[in-house]
C-alpha positions in Angstrom: 79.2 130.0 96.1 81.1 127.4 98.1 78.1 126.3 100.1 76.1 125.7 96.9 78.9 123.7 95.3 79.5 121.5 98.3 75.7 120.9 98.5 75.7 119.9 94.9 78.4 117.3 95.5 76.4 115.8 98.4 73.3 115.7 96.4 75.1 113.9 93.6 76.4 111.3 96.1 73.1 110.9 97.9 70.7 110.7 94.9 71.5 107.3 93.7 71.4 105.9 97.1 68.0 107.3 98.0 66.7 106.0 94.6 67.9 102.5 95.4 65.8 102.5 98.6 66.7 99.5 100.8 68.5 97.6 98.2 72.0 96.9 99.1 74.5 99.3 97.5 76.7 97.7 95.0 80.5 98.4 95.2 81.6 100.7 92.5 83.7 99.3 89.6 87.3 100.2 89.3 87.8 103.6 87.5 88.8 103.4 83.9 92.2 104.8 82.8 90.7 108.2 81.7 89.0 108.7 84.9 92.1 107.7 87.0 94.1 110.3 85.0 91.5 113.0 85.7 91.6 112.1 89.4 95.4 112.2 89.4 95.4 115.6 87.7 92.8 117.0 90.2 94.9 115.8 93.1 97.9 117.3 91.7 96.3 120.7 91.2 94.8 120.6 94.7 98.3 119.7 96.2 99.7 122.7 94.5 96.9 125.1 95.3 96.2 124.4 98.8 98.6 123.8 101.8 96.3 120.9 103.1 98.3 117.9 101.9 101.6 119.7 102.2 101.1 120.4 105.8 100.4 116.7 106.5 103.3 115.4 104.4 106.0 118.0 105.4 105.1 117.6 109.1 105.3 113.9 108.9 108.6 114.0 107.0 110.2 116.3 109.5 109.3 113.8 112.4 110.6 110.9 110.4 113.9 112.6 109.7 114.3 113.4 113.4 113.5 109.8 114.3 116.0 108.5 111.8 118.7 110.9 113.0 118.1 110.0 116.6 118.3 106.2 115.8 121.9 106.5 114.6 121.4 104.0 111.8 122.0 104.1 108.1 118.8 102.3 107.0 115.3 103.7 107.2 112.1 101.7 106.6 108.9 103.6 106.3 105.6 101.7 106.3 102.9 103.8 104.7 99.3 102.6 105.1 98.0 104.8 102.3 100.8 105.6 99.8 98.3 106.9 97.2 100.2 108.8 94.5 103.5 109.0 96.6 103.5 112.7 96.7 104.8 112.7 100.4 108.1 111.0 99.6 110.2 113.0 97.1 110.8 115.6 99.8 112.0 112.9 102.2 114.1 111.3 99.6 115.7 114.7 98.8 116.3 115.5 102.5 118.0 112.1 103.3 120.2 112.3 100.2 121.2 116.0 101.0 122.0 115.0 104.6 124.1 112.1 103.5 126.0 114.2 101.1 126.8 116.7 103.7 127.8 114.1 106.2 130.1 112.4 103.6 131.7 115.8 102.7 132.2 116.7 106.4 133.7 113.3 107.0 136.0 113.6 104.0 137.4 116.9 105.2 138.0 115.4 108.6 139.7 112.3 107.2 141.9 114.5 104.9 143.2 116.2 108.0 143.8 112.8 109.4 145.4 111.1 106.5 142.3 109.9 104.3 139.1 108.0 104.6 135.7 107.3 102.8 133.0 108.9 104.8 129.7 107.2 105.8 128.4 106.6 102.3 124.8 106.6 101.0 121.8 105.9 103.2 119.1 103.4 102.5 115.4 104.1 102.3 112.8 101.4 101.9 109.1 102.3 101.6 106.4 99.7 102.1 103.2 101.3 100.6 99.7 100.0 100.9 97.4 101.0 98.2 93.8 100.3 96.9 94.8 99.9 93.2 97.6 97.7 91.7 97.9 100.0 88.8 98.3 103.0 91.1 100.9 101.3 93.1 103.0 100.5 90.0 102.7 104.0 88.8 103.7 105.4 92.2 106.7 103.1 92.3 107.8 104.2 88.9 107.5 108.0 89.8 109.5 107.5 93.1 112.2 105.4 91.5 112.7 108.0 88.7 113.0 110.8 91.3 115.3 108.7 93.6 117.6 107.9 90.6 118.8 111.6 90.7 119.9 111.2 94.4 123.2 109.4 94.2 123.6 109.5 98.0 120.5 107.3 98.7 119.6 103.7 98.0 115.9 103.4 97.3 113.5 100.4 97.6 109.8 100.3 97.2 107.4 97.5 98.0 103.8 98.0 97.1 101.1 95.9 98.8 97.5 95.8 97.6 95.0 96.7 100.4 92.2 94.2 100.3 90.6 95.1 103.5 90.5 92.2 105.9 92.3 90.1 103.4 95.3 92.2 103.3 98.6 90.4 103.5 100.5 92.2 106.4 102.7 89.3 107.1 104.5 89.4 103.7 106.3 92.7 104.7 110.0 92.1 104.9 111.6 93.9 107.9 115.2 94.7 108.3 116.5 94.3 111.8 119.2 96.9 111.1 116.7 99.6 110.0 115.0 102.4 111.8 111.2 101.4 111.3 108.6 104.2 111.3 104.9 104.0 110.5 103.1 106.6 108.5 99.3 107.0 109.2 98.3 110.0 107.2 94.5 110.3 107.0 93.7 106.6 107.7 90.4 106.0 105.7 87.1 105.5 107.8 86.0 103.0 105.3 88.6 100.6 106.6 88.0 101.1 110.2 86.5 97.6 110.6 90.0 96.3 109.8 91.8 98.8 112.1 92.3 96.3 115.0 94.2 94.0 112.6 96.2 97.0 111.3 97.1 98.0 114.9 98.2 94.5 115.8 100.5 94.6 112.7 101.9 98.0 113.7 102.7 96.7 117.1 104.5 93.7 115.6 106.7 96.0 113.6 108.1 97.4 116.9 108.4 100.8 115.3 110.6 103.7 116.5 107.8 106.1 115.7 104.2 106.2 114.5 103.0 109.5 112.9 99.3 110.0 112.8 97.2 112.7 111.2 93.5 112.5 111.2 90.8 114.6 109.4 88.1 116.3 111.4 85.5 114.8 109.1 83.4 112.7 111.5 84.9 109.5 110.1 87.2 108.6 113.0 88.1 109.4 116.5 88.1 113.2 115.8 85.0 115.2 115.0 84.2 118.3 113.1 85.4 120.9 115.5 84.2 120.1 119.1 85.4 117.6 121.7 82.5 115.2 121.6 82.7 111.8 119.9 80.0 110.6 117.7 81.1 107.0 117.0 78.8 105.3 119.5 75.8 107.5 118.5 72.7 105.4 117.3 72.3 108.1 114.7 74.5 108.8 111.8 73.4 112.5 111.7 76.3 113.8 114.0 78.8 112.0 111.8 77.1 113.4 108.6 77.0 116.9 110.0 80.7 116.8 111.0 81.6 115.5 107.5 79.5 118.3 105.9 81.2 120.9 108.1 84.6 119.7 107.1 84.0 119.8 103.4 82.3 123.1 103.7 85.4 124.5 105.1 87.7 122.9 102.5 85.5 124.2 99.6 85.5 127.7 101.3 89.4 127.7 101.6 89.7 126.5 97.9 87.3 129.4 97.0 89.9 131.8 98.4 92.8 130.1 96.8 91.4 130.0 93.2 89.2 132.4 91.2 85.5 131.7 90.9 85.8 130.9 87.1 89.0 128.8 87.6 88.9 125.6 85.5 91.4 124.2 88.0 89.0 124.8 91.0 86.2 123.1 89.0 88.2 120.0 88.3 89.5 119.8 91.9 86.0 119.9 93.3 84.5 117.5 90.8 87.3 114.9 90.4 88.9 115.0 93.8 86.8 116.5 96.5 83.7 115.3 94.9 85.0 111.8 94.9 85.9 112.0 98.6 82.4 113.2 99.4 81.0 110.2 97.5 83.3 107.9 99.4 82.3 109.4 102.7 78.6 109.1 101.9 79.1 105.4 100.8 80.9 104.7 104.1 78.1 106.3 106.2 75.6 104.4 104.2 77.5 101.1 104.7 77.6 101.7 108.4 73.8 102.6 108.4 73.0 99.2 106.7 75.2 97.3 109.0 73.5 98.9 112.0 70.0 97.9 110.7 70.9 94.3 109.7 71.3 95.0 106.0 74.3 94.1 103.9 75.6 91.1 106.0 74.9 91.0 109.5 74.2 93.0 112.6 75.6 96.0 114.2 79.2 96.8 113.3 80.4 98.6 116.3 84.1 98.2 115.2 83.5 100.4 112.1 81.6 103.0 114.0 83.5 103.6 117.2 87.2 103.1 116.4 89.5 105.7 118.3 93.0 105.8 117.1 94.3 107.5 120.4 92.9 104.6 122.5 94.3 102.1 120.0 97.8 103.6 120.2 97.7 103.6 123.9 96.3 100.1 124.1 99.2 99.0 121.8 101.8 100.3 124.3 102.5 103.6 122.5 102.6 107.0 124.3 102.1 110.3 122.7 105.1 112.7 122.6 105.6 116.4 121.9 106.2 117.5 118.4 109.6 119.2 118.1 109.9 122.9 117.8 111.4 122.3 114.3 108.3 120.5 113.2 106.0 123.3 114.4 108.2 126.0 112.9 108.2 124.3 109.5 104.5 124.0 109.5 104.1 127.7 110.3 106.7 128.6 107.7 104.7 126.6 105.0 101.6 128.5 105.8 103.6 131.9 105.6 104.8 130.8 102.1 101.2 129.9 101.1 99.7 133.1 102.6 98.6 134.1 99.2 96.1 131.2 99.3 93.2 132.3 101.3 94.6 135.5 102.5 96.1 133.9 105.5 92.9 132.0 106.5 94.9 128.9 107.3 96.3 128.6 110.9 98.6 126.3 112.8 97.0 125.5 116.2 99.0 123.7 118.9 97.1 121.7 121.5 97.3 119.2 124.3 100.4 120.7 125.8 102.4 120.6 122.6 101.4 116.9 121.9 99.1 117.8 118.9 99.1 120.3 116.1 96.2 121.1 113.9 95.8 122.8 110.6 92.7 125.1 110.8 90.8 127.1 108.3 89.7 130.2 110.1 87.9 128.7 113.2 87.5 125.2 111.9 90.2 122.5 112.5 90.7 120.4 109.3 93.4 117.9 110.4 95.4 117.1 113.5 98.9 115.5 113.8 100.2 113.5 116.7 103.4 111.7 117.2 103.7 108.2 119.1 106.5 106.1 120.4 107.0 102.9 122.2 106.3 103.1 125.9 109.3 102.9 128.1 109.3 100.4 130.8 109.7 101.9 134.2 112.3 100.4 136.4 111.1 99.2 139.8 112.9 100.6 142.7 114.2 97.9 145.3 
């Protein structure tokens, strides 16, 4: 059953670390090409089987389109802090191209009535994507360029930047003053929280029109596994581990409802994608434990343990804003289309007066989306 399978994944992740005792854990070598191919296939199958990533990506893209339309410009620059395989962006590319084609057609009809004209022409989309692997960044760029080549109403550019933790070169990003700049923070990794302050300073320097944030309820960041308490400052890692376990137990349970018990796809997803995420989560918790107790390079690492994105956004001069009714409706429509998966066990839950929207599996929130914009300066009355 799902509980047994998720327990097996945790056992596999914990066993070598327990066997190593107090010896510092070595970093894992880069995955060989065959393993990377298996991971990509597992991610693809999970993307198709479950609404989890589609909820995050389509919600983000709807908010990005609305920010672009309200900006009144023809150039859009998206800064994506974890571009991964780039699955989020084909739908945005298609949406922007279709909108540009419709606007050009409408303008042509209007100009024909008035004696001619050329319309607004193509729009421009530039994506700056941060990634953990140079090979993966090149493959992602190639896939997106092939897709964008079929969209004649859109000019597409991609810039891949290797994420080297604290050594990441944020200052090499080229910013177009004529573009609407939006920041995409979909599932920021907890293993990089020690660098989050630097990342937040960089986001602030971009002066973005919008920041879209979606966090997992996995105990890795400011959110927790289903309650309103924070565990970041706890002296024990047990609450974070428990939240992580509850999160993955719910994901495994939802996948169990989406795919048959004897499904080879389900087995590949749990082994090559979810199992790898569990291993990464255990490694992150182990690293935090060693830092707290003086192992692995020095003292207590409060920055890695207590980072809170909501407080960081507010501290950077950003305010949360309500998600549009179109964004909420699109998320609910997606789950209706995916109702065959899990028998309708997935739900959209609105919260914080419309300022947040969560994807839940039964009674367990899996991820929560929020939208942030630059704080408007209040004029003083004289």
